[in-house]
KOLFIVO-303152 format. One record per residue: x, y, z of N, C-alpha, C, CB in turn; chain; residue number from 1. Coordinates in Angstrom, 3 decimals, padded with zeros to 6 digits, always signed. Each point is the difference from the previous one (the first is absolute). Glycine has a CB too. Layout:
// KOLFIVO-303152
       n.u       n.v       n.w      ca.u      ca.v      ca.w       c.u       c.v       c.w      cb.u      cb.v      cb.w  kette   nr
         X         Y         Z         X         Y         Z         X         Y         Z         X         Y         Z      A  NUM
...
***
This chain:
// KOLFIVO-303152
       n.u       n.v       n.w      ca.u      ca.v      ca.w       c.u       c.v       c.w      cb.u      cb.v      cb.w  kette   nr
  -046.030  +011.665  -020.862  -001.258  -000.054  +000.780  -000.905  -000.870  -000.656  +000.264  +002.202  +000.844      A    1
  -001.007  -002.895  +000.106  -000.689  -001.209  -000.521  -001.386  +000.617  -000.694  +001.068  -001.779  +001.997      A    2
  -001.625  +000.951  -002.762  -001.190  +000.419  -000.825  -000.935  +000.755  +000.903  +000.181  -002.001  -001.564      A    3
  -000.347  +001.392  +002.845  -000.880  +000.551  +000.905  +000.321  +001.394  +000.615  -000.457  -002.321  +000.386      A    4
  +001.782  +002.630  -000.348  +000.432  +001.302  +000.293  +000.368  -000.068  +001.567  -001.523  +001.175  -001.950      A    5
  +001.763  +000.060  +002.349  +000.217  +000.037  +001.466  -000.898  +001.085  +000.665  +002.419  -000.800  -000.350      A    6
  -003.016  +000.541  +001.338  -000.909  +000.906  +000.756  +000.738  +001.100  +000.652  -001.512  -001.850  +000.397      A    7
  +000.985  +003.080  -000.553  +000.599  +001.106  +000.722  -001.167  +000.740  +000.643  +002.035  +000.204  -001.590      A    8
  -001.759  +000.835  +002.283  -001.026  +000.820  +000.569  -000.878  +000.790  -001.001  +001.510  +000.139  +001.918      A    9
  -001.156  -000.106  -003.128  -000.739  +000.680  -001.092  -000.597  -001.029  -000.918  +001.519  +001.988  +000.113      A   10
  -001.425  -003.135  -000.001  -000.623  -001.188  -000.737  +001.100  -000.997  -000.591  -002.029  +001.548  -000.630      A   11
  +001.630  -002.252  -000.376  +000.798  -001.073  -000.435  +000.869  +000.514  -001.105  -001.708  -001.695  +000.673      A   12
  +003.066  +001.678  -000.615  +000.956  +000.357  -000.991  +000.590  -001.211  -000.706  +000.480  +002.015  +001.323      A   13
  -000.413  -002.118  -002.607  +000.576  -001.017  -000.722  +000.700  +000.460  -001.135  -001.617  -001.373  +000.770      A   14
  +002.496  +000.455  -001.468  +000.710  +000.424  -001.253  -000.193  -001.100  -000.991  +001.749  +001.386  +001.222      A   15
  -001.693  -000.921  -002.479  +000.012  -001.081  -001.187  +000.880  +000.663  -000.952  -002.407  -001.034  +000.233      A   16
  +003.012  +000.117  -001.011  +000.994  +000.624  -000.993  -000.791  +001.011  -001.000  +001.562  -002.241  +000.103      A   17
  -000.836  +003.214  -000.346  -000.492  +001.040  -001.010  -000.205  -000.449  -001.257  +001.062  +001.522  +001.109      A   18
  -002.143  -001.349  -001.909  -000.193  -000.375  -001.442  +000.103  +001.302  -000.613  -001.497  -002.063  +000.248      A   19
  +002.624  +002.217  -000.950  +000.341  +001.236  -000.743  -001.159  +000.400  -001.024  +002.543  -000.619  +000.241      A   20
  -003.109  -000.390  -000.942  -001.047  +000.354  -001.001  -001.288  +000.335  +000.746  +001.040  -001.523  -001.780      A   21
  -001.410  +000.752  +002.663  -001.352  +000.140  +000.779  +000.037  +001.184  +000.861  -000.359  -002.441  +000.052      A   22
  +001.456  +002.781  +000.584  +000.026  +000.944  +001.080  +000.516  +001.444  -000.329  +000.309  -002.018  +001.382      A   23
  +000.090  +002.056  -002.663  +000.733  +001.298  -000.479  -000.907  +001.226  +000.232  +001.294  -001.305  -001.839      A   24
  -002.617  +001.170  +001.540  -000.791  +001.178  +000.008  -000.207  +000.450  +001.518  -001.170  -000.724  -002.269      A   25
  +001.037  -000.046  +003.189  -000.040  +000.331  +001.371  +001.359  +000.520  +000.428  -001.785  -001.709  +000.394      A   26
  +002.823  +001.089  -000.747  +001.294  +000.513  +000.426  +000.210  +001.434  -000.660  +000.965  -002.467  +000.240      A   27
  -001.282  +002.576  -001.355  +000.083  +001.419  -000.769  -000.719  +000.986  +000.955  -000.078  -000.989  -002.551      A   28
  -001.218  +000.611  +003.049  -000.667  +001.084  +000.672  +000.733  +000.363  +001.356  -002.222  -000.757  -001.104      A   29
  +002.835  -000.232  +001.608  +000.744  +000.199  +001.392  +001.171  +000.767  -000.161  -000.740  -002.088  +000.843      A   30
  +001.792  +001.658  -001.891  +001.152  +000.656  -000.057  -000.047  +001.410  -000.534  +000.882  -002.159  -000.174      A   31
  -001.826  +002.581  -000.555  -000.019  +001.123  -000.585  -000.986  +001.079  +000.925  +000.536  -001.372  -002.391      A   32
  -000.965  +000.836  +003.427  -000.751  +000.963  +000.969  +000.844  +000.884  +000.751  -001.649  -001.620  +000.253      A   33
  +001.345  +002.910  +000.061  +000.909  +000.932  +000.623  +000.569  -000.552  +001.411  -001.326  +001.921  -001.219      A   34
  +000.486  -002.784  +001.790  +000.416  -000.521  +001.343  +001.126  -000.984  -000.207  -002.331  +000.289  +000.978      A   35
  +002.711  -000.738  -002.157  +001.006  -001.126  -000.270  +001.129  +000.784  -000.602  -001.687  -002.022  -000.428      A   36
  +002.008  +003.293  +000.663  +000.973  +000.676  -000.680  +001.342  -000.691  +000.224  -001.329  +002.108  +000.189      A   37
  +001.632  -002.482  +000.952  +001.396  -000.721  +000.208  +000.242  -001.300  -000.769  -000.062  +000.939  +002.258      A   38
  -001.001  -001.330  -002.906  -000.024  -001.245  -000.911  +000.760  +000.477  -001.267  -002.358  -001.022  +000.890      A   39
  +002.279  +002.299  -001.069  +000.810  +000.494  -001.241  -000.697  -000.451  -001.372  +002.257  -000.175  +001.422      A   40
  -003.504  -000.034  -001.522  -000.698  -000.444  -001.190  -001.075  +001.091  -000.407  +000.397  -002.515  +000.672      A   41
  -000.420  +003.623  -000.162  -001.071  +000.948  -000.055  -000.467  +000.195  -001.493  +000.931  +001.156  +002.133      A   42
  +000.090  -001.074  -002.989  -000.322  +000.172  -001.513  -000.173  -001.214  -000.833  +001.237  +001.971  +000.179      A   43
  -001.211  -003.227  +000.496  -000.063  -001.100  -000.684  -001.193  -000.176  -000.802  +001.358  -000.799  +001.605      A   44
  -001.173  +000.244  -002.815  -001.180  -000.571  -000.772  -000.219  -001.484  +000.454  +000.485  +001.551  -002.086      A   45
  -001.667  -001.923  +001.721  -000.552  -001.359  +000.290  +001.022  -000.920  -000.598  -002.516  +000.665  -000.020      A   46
  +003.065  -000.475  -001.296  +001.107  -000.910  -000.473  +001.161  -000.045  +000.731  -000.760  +000.343  -001.982      A   47
  +001.260  +000.910  +002.543  +001.245  +000.034  +000.819  -000.184  -000.835  +001.191  +000.570  +002.258  -000.768      A   48
  -001.707  -002.316  +001.455  -000.269  -000.867  +001.151  +000.013  -001.434  -000.321  -001.297  +001.758  +000.917      A   49
  +000.638  -002.100  -001.978  +000.049  -001.282  -000.634  +001.350  -000.492  -000.260  -002.065  +000.523  -000.955      A   50
  +002.903  +000.207  +000.393  +001.405  -000.353  -000.452  +000.862  -000.162  +001.309  -000.217  +001.347  -002.318      A   51
  -000.041  -000.456  +003.345  +000.759  -000.031  +001.219  -000.209  -001.440  +000.568  -000.259  +002.600  +000.457      A   52
  -001.012  -003.036  -000.243  -000.490  -001.150  +000.748  +000.247  -001.296  -000.828  -001.780  +001.472  +001.164      A   53
  +001.720  -001.305  -002.444  +000.482  -001.177  -000.843  +001.424  -000.295  +000.247  -001.607  +000.555  -001.752      A   54
  +002.516  +000.482  +001.735  +001.358  -000.146  +000.254  +000.193  -000.706  +001.308  +000.480  +002.010  -001.328      A   55
  -001.207  -001.586  +002.322  +000.180  -000.580  +001.410  -000.497  -001.311  -000.033  -000.221  +002.095  +001.157      A   56
  -000.798  -002.571  -001.882  -000.424  -001.399  -000.062  +000.956  -000.893  -000.696  -002.249  +000.788  +000.037      A   57
  +002.989  -000.118  -001.051  +000.986  -000.854  -000.541  +001.379  -000.108  +000.676  -001.194  +000.505  -001.972      A   58
  +001.372  +000.165  +003.057  +001.106  +000.057  +000.611  +000.066  -001.208  +001.080  +000.061  +002.567  -000.537      A   59
  +001.129  -003.067  +000.707  +000.060  -001.108  +001.200  +000.463  +000.754  +001.206  +000.627  -002.073  -001.501      A   60
  -000.255  +003.395  +001.408  +000.518  +000.615  +001.189  -001.089  +001.112  +000.583  +002.534  -000.433  -000.950      A   61
  -003.725  +000.452  +000.351  -000.894  +001.190  +000.391  -001.437  -000.711  -000.183  +001.672  +002.194  -000.863      A   62
  -002.352  -001.922  +001.915  -001.497  -000.625  +000.079  -000.903  +001.009  +000.532  +000.780  -002.332  +000.433      A   63
  -001.989  +002.291  -001.177  -001.020  +000.880  +000.486  -001.237  -000.764  +000.532  +000.837  +001.713  -001.631      A   64
  -001.487  -001.066  +002.597  -001.228  -000.672  +000.642  -001.060  +000.936  +000.187  +001.360  -001.561  +001.162      A   65
  -002.595  +001.223  -001.481  -001.162  +000.858  +000.336  -000.367  -000.263  +001.315  -000.805  +000.074  -002.197      A   66
  +000.538  +000.784  +003.136  -000.446  -000.228  +001.207  -001.432  +000.264  +000.243  +002.171  +000.408  +000.570      A   67
  -002.898  -001.129  +000.061  -001.485  -000.066  +000.043  -000.383  +000.322  +001.551  -000.186  -001.868  -002.071      A   68
  -000.964  +002.656  +002.146  -000.403  +000.343  +001.239  -001.508  -000.542  +000.172  +001.668  +002.079  +000.011      A   69
  -001.849  -003.107  +000.635  -001.411  -000.728  -000.030  -000.261  -000.317  -001.252  -000.925  +001.099  +001.762      A   70
  +001.824  -001.523  -002.577  -000.254  -000.608  -001.365  +000.201  +001.078  -001.078  -001.693  -001.685  +000.974      A   71
  +001.780  +002.960  -000.667  -000.051  +000.941  -001.007  +001.346  +000.882  -000.113  -002.557  -000.031  +000.367      A   72
  +002.939  +000.127  -001.611  +001.468  +000.717  -000.189  +000.167  +001.144  +000.787  +000.120  -000.663  -002.228      A   73
  +001.100  +000.834  +002.943  +000.213  +000.970  +000.955  +001.305  +000.531  +000.091  -001.644  -000.982  +001.073      A   74
  +002.638  +000.073  -001.484  +001.360  +000.535  +000.099  +000.887  -000.884  -001.001  -000.332  +000.821  +002.576      A   75
  +001.490  -000.385  -002.871  +000.978  -000.677  -000.815  +001.195  -000.223  +000.795  -000.866  +000.980  -002.032      A   76
  +001.430  -002.105  +001.812  +001.357  -000.371  +000.681  +000.850  -000.462  -001.105  -000.962  -000.709  +002.271      A   77
  +002.265  +001.100  -002.199  +001.036  -000.526  -000.955  +001.152  -000.340  +000.961  -000.703  +001.448  -002.171      A   78
  +001.290  -002.675  +001.822  +001.335  -000.455  +000.678  +000.806  -000.206  -001.103  -000.857  -001.117  +002.032      A   79
  +002.185  +001.396  -001.745  +001.011  -000.079  -000.957  +001.357  -000.454  +000.651  -001.233  +001.795  -001.341      A   80
  +001.998  -002.328  +000.555  +001.447  -000.345  +000.517  +000.894  +001.126  -000.235  -000.264  -002.398  -000.474      A   81
  +000.667  +003.095  +001.508  +000.878  +001.152  -000.094  +001.426  -000.235  -000.569  -001.303  +000.803  +001.901      A   82
  +001.617  -001.983  -002.104  +001.216  -000.433  -000.719  -000.124  +000.339  -001.560  +000.345  -001.925  +001.787      A   83
  -001.394  +001.819  -002.220  -000.289  +000.272  -001.506  -001.024  +001.127  -000.297  +000.470  -002.431  -000.370      A   84
  -001.161  +002.887  +001.192  -001.101  +001.080  -000.256  +000.190  +001.211  +001.035  -001.751  -001.887  -000.843      A   85
  +001.499  +003.024  +000.356  -000.082  +001.263  +000.755  +001.292  +000.376  +000.751  -002.424  -000.467  +000.239      A   86
  +003.187  -000.437  +000.423  +001.064  +000.495  +000.802  +001.306  -000.476  -000.283  -001.549  +000.229  +001.563      A   87
  +001.738  -000.638  -002.859  +001.190  -000.603  -000.527  +001.067  +001.116  +000.129  -001.266  -001.644  -001.646      A   88
  +002.444  +001.334  +002.426  +001.003  +000.958  +000.109  -000.145  +001.068  +000.987  +000.310  -000.517  -002.163      A   89
  -001.400  +000.590  +002.749  -000.371  +001.054  +000.988  +000.355  -000.411  +001.494  -001.913  +000.705  -001.611      A   90
  +001.884  -001.997  +001.977  +000.329  -000.402  +001.190  +000.529  -001.550  -000.080  -001.722  +001.777  +000.973      A   91
  +002.167  -002.303  +000.012  +000.530  -001.317  +000.022  -001.097  -000.898  +000.399  +002.285  +000.773  +000.517      A   92
  -002.851  -001.572  -001.299  -001.082  -000.917  +000.383  +000.558  -001.108  +000.942  -001.219  +000.469  -002.231      A   93
  +000.318  -001.060  +003.205  +000.325  -001.051  +000.819  -000.904  -001.122  -000.503  +000.734  +001.467  +002.007      A   94
  -000.282  -002.712  -001.747  -000.857  -001.103  -000.169  -001.382  +000.128  +000.660  +002.055  -001.290  -000.159      A   95
  -003.068  +001.054  -000.561  -001.392  +000.065  +000.598  -000.640  +001.340  -000.062  +000.664  -001.756  +001.497      A   96
  +000.142  +002.814  -002.143  -000.700  +001.339  -000.335  -001.057  -000.136  -000.940  +001.992  +001.149  +000.378      A   97
  -003.152  -000.606  -000.149  -001.126  +000.129  -000.950  -000.508  +001.528  +000.046  -000.708  -002.591  +000.354      A   98
  +000.581  +003.149  -001.540  -000.499  +001.346  -000.216  -001.435  -000.051  -000.083  +001.999  +000.686  -001.135      A   99
  -002.627  +000.445  +001.514  -001.448  +000.098  +000.075  -000.573  +001.422  -000.337  +000.142  -001.825  +001.730      A  100
  -001.136  +001.944  -002.501  -000.898  +001.016  -000.266  -001.278  -000.188  +000.301  +001.310  +000.511  -001.471      A  101
  -002.130  +000.457  +001.921  -001.473  -000.276  +000.218  -000.725  +001.286  -000.228  +000.407  -001.849  +001.694      A  102
  -001.604  +001.880  -002.197  -000.812  +001.070  -000.334  -001.383  -000.414  +000.506  +001.435  +000.736  -002.027      A  103
  -002.026  +000.253  +002.844  -001.479  -000.215  +000.512  -000.744  +000.766  -001.086  +000.399  -000.143  +002.717      A  104
  -001.523  -000.483  -003.155  -000.834  +000.712  -001.048  -000.579  +001.380  +000.681  -000.707  -002.407  -001.212      A  105
  +000.881  +003.308  +000.259  -000.653  +001.433  +000.495  -001.405  -000.257  +000.358  +001.420  +001.479  -001.541      A  106
  -001.927  -000.763  +002.462  -001.353  +000.077  +000.391  -000.418  +001.275  +000.665  +000.137  -002.349  +000.185      A  107
  -001.453  +002.600  -000.364  -000.641  +001.153  +000.726  -000.427  -000.223  +001.248  -000.640  +000.713  -001.882      A  108
  +000.592  -002.081  +002.223  -000.448  -000.445  +001.403  +001.138  -000.856  +000.645  -002.540  -000.033  -000.716      A  109
  +003.399  +000.733  +001.181  +001.133  -000.911  +000.752  -000.518  -000.462  +001.223  +001.889  +001.228  -000.878      A  110
  -001.333  -002.444  +001.165  -000.458  -000.873  +001.129  +001.175  +000.096  +001.077  -001.460  -001.704  -001.589      A  111
  +001.188  +002.193  +002.784  +000.926  +000.061  +001.075  +000.791  -001.353  +000.079  -001.543  +001.668  +001.246      A  112
  +002.887  -001.561  -001.239  +000.842  -001.126  +000.234  +000.181  -000.896  -001.216  -000.720  +000.120  +002.327      A  113
  -000.091  +000.160  -003.549  +000.350  -000.881  -001.082  +001.220  -000.109  -000.628  -001.935  +000.309  -000.253      A  114
  +002.748  +000.776  -000.019  +001.300  -000.083  -000.425  +000.915  -000.611  +000.784  -000.482  +001.717  -001.031      A  115
  +000.365  -001.570  +002.272  +000.933  -000.872  +001.008  -000.387  -001.389  -000.080  +000.270  +001.829  +001.648      A  116
  -001.603  -002.232  -001.813  -000.356  -001.401  -000.134  +000.593  -000.608  -001.311  -002.139  +000.458  +001.335      A  117
  +002.244  +000.387  -002.377  +000.391  -000.540  -001.293  +001.601  -000.091  -000.012  -002.179  +001.038  -001.199      A  118
  +002.936  -000.052  +001.753  +001.429  -000.270  +000.087  +000.294  -001.184  +000.904  +000.441  +002.409  -000.404      A  119
  -001.146  -002.763  +001.459  +000.154  -001.085  +000.862  -000.204  -001.241  -000.875  -000.777  +001.320  +002.079      A  120
  -000.383  -001.397  -002.603  -000.318  -001.169  -000.960  +001.158  -000.310  -000.942  -002.432  +000.637  +000.060      A  121
  +002.846  +000.544  -000.728  +001.151  -000.143  -001.023  +001.226  -000.531  +000.601  -000.867  +001.871  -001.254      A  122
  +001.239  -001.430  +002.472  +001.218  -000.431  +000.674  -000.307  -001.590  +000.442  +000.651  +002.639  +000.909      A  123
  -001.786  -002.824  -000.387  -000.275  -001.462  +000.370  +000.247  -000.956  -001.196  -001.762  +000.783  +001.689      A  124
  +001.291  -000.313  -002.813  +000.073  -000.711  -001.286  +001.501  -000.149  -000.386  -002.321  +000.934  -000.752      A  125
  +003.156  +000.040  +000.915  +001.264  -000.106  -000.419  +000.868  -000.886  +000.915  -000.346  +002.193  -001.049      A  126
  +000.088  -002.077  +002.327  +000.720  -000.740  +001.023  -000.551  -001.384  +000.235  +000.534  +002.138  +001.036      A  127
  -001.720  -002.397  -001.857  -000.443  -001.512  +000.062  +000.933  -000.832  -000.644  -002.285  +000.557  -000.010      A  128
  +003.195  +000.022  -000.893  +000.957  -000.845  -000.701  +001.268  -000.052  +000.895  -000.948  +000.617  -002.372      A  129
  +001.181  -001.784  +002.732  +001.126  -000.101  +001.060  +001.358  +000.444  -000.520  -001.208  -001.923  +001.033      A  130
  +001.416  +002.183  -002.338  +001.179  +000.404  -000.703  +000.170  +001.587  +000.339  -000.321  -001.912  -001.972      A  131
  -000.897  +002.566  +002.266  +000.114  +001.444  +000.123  +000.582  +000.410  +001.275  -001.876  +000.232  -001.433      A  132
  +002.981  +000.438  +001.493  +000.617  +000.250  +001.212  -000.258  +001.623  +000.375  +001.840  -002.041  -000.510      A  133
  -001.883  +002.777  -000.673  -000.056  +001.423  +000.115  -000.837  +000.594  -001.055  +002.173  -000.017  +001.017      A  134
  -002.975  +000.939  -000.649  -000.857  +000.713  -001.275  +000.576  +001.332  -000.107  -002.319  -001.165  +000.346      A  135
  +002.672  +001.526  -001.669  +000.629  +001.297  -000.361  -000.996  +000.859  -000.650  +002.203  -001.034  -000.270      A  136
  -002.234  +002.408  +000.578  -000.868  +000.921  -000.675  +000.765  +001.277  -000.321  -002.002  -000.981  +001.168      A  137
  +001.591  +001.708  -002.181  +000.734  +001.156  -000.387  -001.058  +001.199  -000.384  +002.035  -001.595  -000.852      A  138
  -002.712  +002.000  +001.694  -001.062  +001.061  -000.215  +000.576  +001.381  -000.261  -001.504  -001.292  +001.490      A  139
  +000.916  +002.060  -002.271  +000.414  +001.432  -000.106  +000.291  +000.588  +001.324  -001.353  +000.245  -001.999      A  140
  +002.518  +000.516  +002.146  +000.344  +000.684  +001.264  -001.026  +000.901  +000.544  +002.222  -000.135  -000.709      A  141
  -002.993  +000.834  -000.266  -001.027  +000.905  +000.521  -001.278  -000.676  +000.395  +000.971  +001.707  -001.393      A  142
  -001.118  -002.983  +001.302  -001.276  -000.661  +000.385  -000.135  -000.439  +001.393  -000.078  -000.706  -002.203      A  143
  -000.037  +001.808  +003.104  +000.111  -000.117  +001.390  -001.050  -000.972  +000.478  +000.924  +002.312  +000.189      A  144
  -002.025  -002.413  -000.740  -001.094  -000.729  +000.503  +000.224  -001.643  -000.095  -001.489  +002.113  -000.710      A  145
  +002.264  -002.433  -000.449  +000.318  -001.438  -000.185  +001.251  -000.283  +000.837  -001.014  -000.091  -002.389      A  146
  +001.963  +001.113  +002.777  +001.101  -000.194  +001.016  -000.705  -000.361  +001.275  +001.642  +001.682  -001.078      A  147
  -002.556  -000.901  +001.518  -000.622  -000.208  +001.341  -000.666  -001.445  -000.159  -000.474  +002.686  +000.564      A  148
  -000.194  -002.965  -001.522  -000.662  -001.380  +000.059  +000.871  -001.061  -000.020  -001.770  +000.830  -001.045      A  149
  +002.954  -000.722  +000.129  +001.000  -000.988  -000.010  +000.584  -000.278  +001.509  +000.538  +000.748  -002.504      A  150
  -000.339  +000.409  +003.061  +000.624  -000.176  +001.461  -000.982  -000.749  +000.975  +001.330  +002.244  -000.299      A  151
  -002.678  -002.066  +000.006  -000.891  -000.675  +001.018  -000.024  -001.623  -000.253  -001.531  +002.263  +000.135      A  152
  +002.049  -002.730  -001.165  +000.293  -001.406  -000.202  +001.365  -000.640  +000.179  -001.715  +000.379  -001.398      A  153
  +002.560  +000.559  +001.654  +001.379  -000.429  +000.393  +001.051  +000.568  -000.894  -000.928  -002.077  +000.882      A  154
  +000.639  +002.827  -001.970  +001.115  +000.361  -000.931  +000.915  +001.045  +000.706  -001.492  -000.450  -002.104      A  155
  +002.815  +000.339  +001.848  +000.948  +000.992  +000.499  +000.762  +000.522  -001.312  +000.274  -001.188  +002.457      A  156
  -000.398  +002.521  -002.502  +000.687  +000.682  -001.053  +001.553  -000.115  +000.202  -002.012  +001.599  -000.247      A  157
  +002.615  -001.817  -000.937  +001.360  -000.156  +000.056  +000.720  +001.234  -000.687  -000.359  -002.557  +000.049      A  158
  -000.051  +002.968  -001.114  +000.673  +001.225  -000.735  -000.783  +000.400  -001.220  +002.288  -000.735  +000.746      A  159
  -002.133  +001.919  -001.172  -000.576  +000.386  -001.272  +000.822  -000.518  -001.041  -000.976  +001.975  +000.893      A  160
  +000.319  -002.355  -002.054  +000.758  -000.336  -001.301  -000.623  +000.677  -001.143  +000.654  -002.210  +000.845      A  161
  +000.073  +002.435  -001.889  -000.347  +000.493  -001.232  -000.367  -000.964  -001.066  +001.366  +001.717  +000.642      A  162
  -002.566  -001.817  -000.947  -000.560  -000.938  -000.996  -000.240  +000.951  -001.289  -001.206  -001.717  +001.863      A  163
  +001.088  +001.058  -003.032  -000.096  +000.701  -001.294  -001.332  +000.993  +000.067  +001.222  -002.139  -001.328      A  164
  -002.262  +001.654  +002.005  -001.307  +000.698  +000.131  -000.390  +000.734  +001.169  -000.560  -001.595  -001.326      A  165
  +001.493  +001.430  +002.359  -000.398  +000.776  +001.305  +001.235  -000.177  +001.004  -002.718  -000.457  -000.288      A  166
  +002.744  +001.222  +001.373  +000.863  -000.020  +000.964  -000.733  -000.843  +001.040  +001.157  +002.223  -000.622      A  167
  -000.743  -003.259  +001.093  -000.666  -001.062  +000.866  +000.613  -000.093  +001.272  -000.584  -001.263  -001.884      A  168
  -000.302  +000.622  +002.842  +000.504  -000.363  +001.345  -000.021  -001.430  +000.125  -000.775  +002.049  +000.995      A  169
  +001.978  -002.529  -001.135  +000.283  -001.552  +000.137  -000.334  -000.436  +001.330  +001.843  +000.036  -001.599      A  170
  -002.762  -000.926  +001.846  -000.282  -000.468  +001.352  -000.187  -001.486  +000.030  -001.035  +002.165  +000.530      A  171
  +001.238  -002.787  +000.594  +000.045  -001.382  +000.178  -000.979  -000.490  +001.112  +002.379  +000.100  -000.812      A  172
  -002.928  -001.187  +000.785  -000.730  -000.583  +001.070  +000.294  -001.465  -000.028  -001.791  +001.753  -000.073      A  173
  +002.381  -002.226  +001.138  +000.244  -001.434  +000.299  -001.277  -000.663  +000.517  +002.423  +000.503  +000.535      A  174
  -002.352  -001.904  -000.665  -001.279  -000.674  +000.671  -000.051  +000.230  +001.358  -000.025  -001.729  -001.520      A  175
  +001.113  +001.860  +002.375  -000.298  +000.191  +001.466  -000.408  +001.480  +000.151  +001.707  -001.849  +000.813      A  176
  -001.290  +002.852  -001.660  -000.481  +001.278  +000.142  -001.513  +000.076  -000.246  +002.248  +000.803  -000.645      A  177
  -002.636  -001.400  -000.412  -001.484  -000.088  -000.257  -000.690  -000.533  +001.124  +000.359  -000.305  -002.303      A  178
  +000.044  -000.989  +002.743  -000.748  -000.691  +001.112  +000.016  +000.880  +001.174  +000.594  -002.270  -000.801      A  179
  +000.372  +003.028  +001.206  +000.098  +000.787  +001.176  -000.952  +001.230  -000.153  +002.435  -000.803  +000.395      A  180
  -002.606  +001.206  -001.649  -000.891  +001.319  -000.165  -001.407  -000.196  -000.457  +002.031  +001.155  -000.572      A  181
  -002.265  -002.428  +000.281  -001.337  -000.559  -000.407  -001.086  +000.676  +000.830  +001.025  -002.263  -000.631      A  182
  -002.085  +002.622  +000.092  -001.131  +000.570  +000.628  -000.502  -000.754  +001.267  -000.565  +000.834  -002.260      A  183
  +000.447  -000.181  +003.398  -000.362  -000.688  +001.227  -001.306  -000.809  -000.144  +001.171  +001.820  +001.271      A  184
  -002.084  -001.296  -002.109  -001.220  -000.579  -000.267  +000.148  -001.468  -000.691  -000.925  +002.449  -000.181      A  185
  +001.903  -002.436  -000.675  +000.286  -001.240  -000.787  +000.592  -001.058  +001.001  +000.459  +001.365  -002.240      A  186
  +000.067  -000.872  +003.349  +000.740  -000.873  +000.939  -001.082  -000.368  +001.181  +002.488  +001.173  -000.577      A  187
  -003.477  -000.816  +000.425  -001.176  -000.091  +001.002  +000.112  +000.835  +001.337  -000.282  -002.318  -000.924      A  188
  +000.972  +003.344  +000.705  +000.198  +001.070  +001.057  -000.914  +001.202  -000.269  +002.428  -000.714  +000.307      A  189
  -003.047  +001.085  +000.702  -000.867  +001.316  -000.199  +000.767  +001.210  +000.382  -002.109  -001.221  +000.497      A  190
  +001.900  +002.324  -001.045  +000.556  +001.108  +000.309  -000.634  +000.845  +001.189  +000.677  -000.173  -002.341      A  191
***
């Protein structure tokens, strides 16, 4: 995503590389919030979060980005190479597969359409790389809200898989599936 970001119906969304030292306090407040239960870091201490994101920063196969909404921190995006991270041995990766996680900051004042705008911006960012052919996700099977959200941007569930930390729904979204399901508003079509 460019430094200026992309404009959506909820404002300007942009990404910057996560700074594990500078951003740990903020991330800790997000991942330990009850609304982030599926992030599985409810009991994490500040040092645990810092250690996790320092490891990501040191990895050539895993990257974290802080998402900004009108210049203020509002979401987290991680992208990873599923040949080396998260899904090793759980499916047969194809050339151009990119794994993704995202977390919208917990808030007491939700903005209608914000999470959809975030996942759309995340997918735009991932598919901006011409090498990306397919995005892979593995959310908890019980997280029905994220399954529905994933479907709105083109993800198709393939099967349940057993990961060490959870039973997950392995899902894929190709570039064409994303472009075909992209928000009508972002294509200049009104509902």
